[in-house]
N, C-alpha and C positions, 0 to 999 in steps of 0.2 A: 172629701178627703181634706181639702184645704179650706180653712175659714178665711174668707177675704173680707177685709175691712173697707170702709168707704174711702175713696180717694179724696184728697183735698180738691178744692174747686179748680185750681190751675192744672193739677195733674189729671183730673177727670177730663177736662177739656182737651188736653194733649192726647190722652188715651183714646177718647172718642174720635179725634181727628185721625189718629193713626189707624184705628179700626176702619173708618170710612174709606181711607186710601187703600186698604187691603181687601175690602169686600168685593170689589170688582175683579179681583184676580185670585179666585179660589184655586188652590193647587191640588191636583190629584195625581201629581207626578211622584217623584222620588221622596220618600218619607224623610230621608236624611237631609235633603235640601230644605224641606219644610221645618224640620227640627232646628236646623242651623239658623233659619230665618227667625223662628220663634225665640231662640236663644238670644239673638242680637236684639230683638225687641224687648225681652225681659231685662237684659243688661241696660239698655237705654232708658227703660222706665224705672229701674230700681231706685234711683235717688228721689223720685217723686212719690213713692209708695210709703208714706208715713205710717208708722205703727204696724207695718207688715214685715214679713221675713222673706223678701224676694230672693235672698241668697239660697234658701232651701229649694225653691222652684228652679232657680238657675242651676243648682247642683244636680237636681233630678234630670233636667234636660241634658246637661253635659254628660251625665252618666249614660243616658239613653243613647246619645250620639256615639259615645265610646263603645258601648256594647254592640250597636249595629255595625260600626266599622270593624270591630273585632270579629263578629260573626261573618261578615262579608269576606274578610281576609281569610278566615278559616275555610269558608266555602270555596273560594278560588283556589286555595292550596290543595284541596282534596279532589 
C-alpha cells in the first residue's frame, strides 16, 4: 500500500533504536492503546523521514483511532 523510501543514516539509527526498545514489549492488549502508541512514534519520527509523506500515515492512524472511539461510544450507548 505505502511505498517507503530509505531513511537517512541518522534517522535509520534512531528508528532501529526505537524498534529495539519496543521489541521486548509486544502488546496484545487494547488496539486503541497500540494505535495511540504508534501514532506518537509516527509523529516523533516524521521530521527524520526525508522524501516520504509521513503525514499520510499519521492521518490514517488518527482516523483509525477516531473510528474506533466512535464505534466504542456507539456500542456503549446501545
